[in-house]
C-alpha positions as CSV (number, residue, x, y, z in Angstrom):
1,X,0.2,0.0,0.0
2,X,1.1,3.2,-0.3
3,X,0.8,7.2,1.2
4,X,-2.3,7.3,-1.0
5,X,-4.3,3.6,0.7
6,X,-2.6,4.8,3.3
7,X,-4.5,7.8,4.2
8,X,-7.8,6.7,2.1
9,X,-7.8,4.0,5.4
10,X,-7.6,6.4,7.9
11,X,-10.3,8.6,6.6
12,X,-12.4,5.7,5.9
13,X,-12.1,4.4,9.9
14,X,-13.1,8.5,11.1
15,X,-15.8,8.8,8.5
16,X,-17.2,5.2,9.7
17,X,-16.8,6.1,13.5
18,X,-18.6,9.5,13.1
19,X,-21.2,8.3,11.0
20,X,-22.4,6.2,13.5
21,X,-22.0,8.1,16.7
22,X,-24.8,10.0,17.9
23,X,-25.5,11.9,21.0
24,X,-28.0,12.8,23.5
25,X,-28.3,15.6,25.9
26,X,-29.8,14.5,29.2
27,X,-30.4,16.1,32.5
28,X,-27.4,16.9,33.5
29,X,-25.0,14.5,31.5
30,X,-24.2,13.9,27.9
31,X,-24.5,10.1,26.4
32,X,-22.9,9.5,23.8
33,X,-24.2,6.3,21.2
34,X,-20.8,4.1,19.5
35,X,-20.4,1.7,16.5
36,X,-19.2,-0.6,19.1
37,X,-21.1,-3.7,20.1
38,X,-20.7,-5.1,23.0
39,X,-21.6,-8.8,23.0
40,X,-25.5,-8.6,22.3
41,X,-24.9,-7.2,19.3
42,X,-25.3,-3.5,21.7
43,X,-24.4,-0.2,21.0
44,X,-21.6,0.2,23.8
45,X,-22.6,4.3,25.2
46,X,-20.4,6.5,27.5
47,X,-21.8,8.9,29.7
48,X,-20.2,12.5,30.5
49,X,-20.7,14.6,33.3
50,X,-18.9,18.4,34.1
51,X,-17.7,18.4,37.1
52,X,-15.2,21.2,39.2
53,X,-14.4,21.9,35.6
54,X,-13.0,18.9,34.4
55,X,-14.9,16.0,32.3
56,X,-16.0,12.3,33.7
57,X,-16.1,9.5,31.3
58,X,-18.2,6.1,32.2
59,X,-20.2,3.8,31.4
60,X,-22.8,4.1,34.0
61,X,-21.9,0.6,35.3
62,X,-23.2,-1.1,31.9
63,X,-20.5,-3.7,31.2
64,X,-20.2,-5.4,35.5
65,X,-23.7,-5.5,35.9
66,X,-23.7,-7.2,33.0
67,X,-21.1,-10.0,33.4
68,X,-23.0,-9.7,37.0
69,X,-26.6,-10.8,35.1
70,X,-24.6,-13.5,33.4
71,X,-23.0,-14.8,36.5
72,X,-20.4,-14.0,36.3
73,X,-18.9,-13.1,40.0
74,X,-15.6,-10.3,38.8
75,X,-14.9,-9.7,42.6
76,X,-13.2,-13.1,43.2
77,X,-9.2,-11.7,44.0
78,X,-7.7,-13.5,40.6
79,X,-10.9,-12.1,38.7
80,X,-10.5,-8.4,40.3
81,X,-6.6,-8.3,39.4
82,X,-7.5,-9.2,36.2
83,X,-10.0,-7.3,36.2
84,X,-8.1,-3.8,37.5
85,X,-4.6,-4.8,35.7
86,X,-6.8,-4.9,32.3
87,X,-8.4,-1.1,33.7
88,X,-4.7,-0.3,34.1
89,X,-3.8,-0.7,30.9
90,X,-6.1,1.6,28.8
91,X,-5.3,4.3,32.0
92,X,-9.3,3.7,33.1
93,X,-10.3,2.7,36.6
94,X,-13.4,1.1,38.6
95,X,-15.0,2.2,40.9
96,X,-16.8,-1.0,41.6
97,X,-19.9,-0.3,39.8
98,X,-18.2,1.5,37.3
99,X,-15.7,1.4,34.3
100,X,-14.8,5.2,34.3
101,X,-11.6,7.8,33.6
102,X,-11.2,11.4,34.0
103,X,-10.8,13.9,31.1
104,X,-10.3,17.5,30.5
105,X,-11.1,19.6,27.0
106,X,-7.7,19.0,25.5
107,X,-7.4,15.1,26.1
108,X,-11.2,14.8,25.6
109,X,-11.2,12.4,22.4
110,X,-8.3,10.7,24.0
111,X,-10.1,9.9,26.9
112,X,-13.1,8.9,25.1
113,X,-10.9,5.8,22.9
114,X,-8.9,4.0,26.1
115,X,-12.5,4.3,28.1
116,X,-14.1,2.5,25.0
117,X,-10.8,-0.3,24.4
118,X,-11.5,-0.9,28.1
119,X,-15.3,-1.4,27.6
120,X,-14.8,-3.8,24.5
121,X,-11.6,-5.5,26.6
122,X,-13.8,-6.2,30.0
123,X,-16.0,-8.0,27.8
124,X,-14.6,-10.5,25.8
125,X,-12.0,-11.0,28.0
126,X,-14.7,-12.5,31.4
127,X,-17.1,-13.6,28.4
128,X,-16.2,-15.2,25.5
129,X,-12.6,-16.2,26.7
130,X,-14.0,-20.3,27.2
131,X,-11.0,-21.5,29.0
132,X,-10.6,-18.6,30.9
133,X,-14.3,-19.3,31.7
134,X,-13.3,-22.9,33.0
135,X,-11.0,-20.9,35.6
136,X,-13.4,-18.9,36.9
137,X,-16.1,-21.7,37.4
138,X,-13.6,-24.4,38.8
139,X,-12.3,-21.0,41.5
140,X,-15.9,-20.6,42.0
141,X,-16.4,-24.4,43.2
142,X,-12.8,-23.5,45.7
143,X,-14.6,-21.0,47.3
144,X,-17.8,-22.2,47.6
145,X,-15.1,-25.1,49.5
146,X,-13.6,-22.4,52.0
147,X,-16.7,-20.7,53.2
148,X,-18.2,-23.6,54.3
149,X,-15.1,-24.9,55.7
150,X,-15.1,-28.3,53.6
151,X,-11.6,-29.3,53.7
152,X,-10.0,-31.1,50.1
153,X,-6.6,-31.3,47.8
154,X,-6.9,-29.6,45.2
155,X,-6.0,-31.2,41.9
156,X,-5.0,-34.9,42.8
157,X,-3.6,-36.3,40.1
158,X,-4.8,-40.5,40.7
159,X,-3.0,-43.4,38.1
160,X,-6.4,-45.2,36.9
161,X,-6.2,-49.3,36.1
162,X,-5.2,-47.9,32.6
163,X,-2.8,-46.7,33.5
164,X,-3.3,-43.3,32.6
165,X,-3.3,-40.1,35.1
166,X,-6.4,-37.8,35.8
167,X,-7.3,-34.7,37.7
168,X,-9.6,-35.2,40.4
169,X,-10.1,-31.1,40.4
170,X,-10.5,-32.2,44.6
171,X,-10.3,-34.9,46.7
172,X,-12.1,-34.5,50.1
173,X,-10.0,-36.6,51.9
174,X,-12.2,-39.5,54.0
175,X,-13.4,-39.2,58.1
176,X,-15.3,-40.4,60.6
177,X,-18.1,-40.1,59.2
178,X,-18.2,-40.3,55.3
179,X,-15.9,-42.0,53.2
180,X,-13.5,-40.1,50.2
181,X,-14.7,-37.7,48.1
182,X,-14.1,-37.1,44.2
183,X,-15.2,-33.5,42.8
184,X,-14.7,-32.3,39.1
185,X,-16.1,-29.7,37.7
186,X,-18.1,-29.0,34.8
187,X,-18.2,-25.8,33.4
188,X,-20.7,-25.6,30.0
189,X,-22.2,-29.7,30.7
190,X,-23.1,-31.4,28.1
191,X,-23.7,-35.1,27.7
192,X,-19.8,-34.6,24.9
193,X,-18.3,-32.9,27.9
194,X,-19.2,-35.6,30.7
195,X,-17.4,-38.7,28.9
196,X,-14.4,-37.6,29.6
197,X,-15.2,-36.4,33.0
198,X,-17.0,-40.0,33.7
199,X,-13.9,-41.8,32.2
200,X,-12.1,-40.1,35.4
201,X,-14.3,-40.8,37.7
202,X,-14.6,-44.1,36.9
203,X,-10.9,-44.5,36.7
204,X,-9.9,-43.0,40.0
205,X,-12.1,-44.7,42.0
206,X,-11.2,-48.3,41.0
207,X,-7.9,-47.3,42.5
208,X,-8.6,-46.2,45.9
209,X,-10.5,-47.9,48.6
210,X,-14.1,-49.7,48.1
211,X,-16.5,-46.6,49.3
212,X,-14.8,-43.7,47.5
213,X,-18.0,-41.4,46.5
214,X,-17.9,-38.7,43.6
215,X,-19.3,-35.3,42.7
216,X,-19.7,-33.7,39.7
217,X,-19.9,-29.7,40.0
218,X,-22.1,-28.5,37.8
219,X,-22.4,-25.2,35.3
220,X,-25.8,-23.9,35.2
221,X,-25.2,-20.0,35.6
222,X,-26.0,-19.6,32.1
223,X,-27.4,-22.5,31.0
224,X,-29.7,-25.3,32.5
225,X,-28.3,-28.6,33.2
226,X,-29.8,-30.9,29.6
227,X,-31.8,-34.1,31.4
228,X,-29.8,-36.6,30.1
229,X,-26.7,-35.0,31.3
230,X,-27.7,-35.5,35.1
231,X,-29.4,-38.9,34.3
232,X,-25.9,-40.2,33.0
233,X,-23.9,-38.5,35.5
234,X,-26.4,-41.8,37.5
235,X,-26.2,-44.5,36.3
236,X,-22.5,-44.3,37.0
237,X,-23.1,-43.5,40.6
238,X,-21.9,-39.6,40.2
239,X,-23.3,-36.3,42.6
240,X,-24.9,-33.9,40.0
241,X,-23.9,-30.8,41.8
242,X,-26.3,-27.7,39.9
243,X,-24.2,-25.0,40.6
244,X,-27.9,-23.6,41.6
245,X,-28.2,-26.2,44.2
246,X,-25.1,-26.6,45.7
247,X,-26.2,-25.8,49.3
248,X,-28.0,-29.2,49.1
249,X,-24.8,-30.8,49.1
250,X,-22.5,-28.5,51.5
251,X,-23.2,-30.7,54.8
252,X,-22.6,-34.3,53.8
253,X,-19.3,-32.6,51.3
254,X,-18.3,-31.0,54.9
255,X,-18.9,-33.9,57.0
């Protein structure tokens, strides 16, 4: 590409950006609707308020509240650290509800752009990256066990009868009242996703003393667990623990 091509590219982007922007004057703020879309294909909006000669820009709490409504708790230690690191990279911050940044008349355009990029990055990071979502569900289960004083060993490798090693997410040791218990976490419970889980649990149980119990924690924050998943788990004597019903298993796991 030559100089003219590059200039046309820049001008085309700027024209698209301008044509997609609209402004509404609210009671005490400006509402800027942008051409950038979130995961729902809704246009991202920024709100500007002038106070004491300064301009404050924010998303009015949209991004974080939307993720919370989708079942993503942003304030576990790991997620909070990732969130704050990401926002610092764009020079913006959060008060726990809004993503926001302070601007002046001289750098207003730059700050609007930075805030938009931060909003898009947080939305993509915590919702679209499935590997990270899985690690978050694993962390949620760990937090549940910790909160209710359920003792466990995390990520225990057990060699099965086939000779393969199987990673059990949490192993609760035998107590006076209860046998050893295995826990596997399944972020997206489907008939296909439970097959490796069942294989690992069957193999691991066969390598231990008789009486070991197995539990599968199923993430139903966004979707209902299909009926055939729960049936298949029960057929292999695995307790199907929907995340929304986890409190029903608290006492037997803590015993």
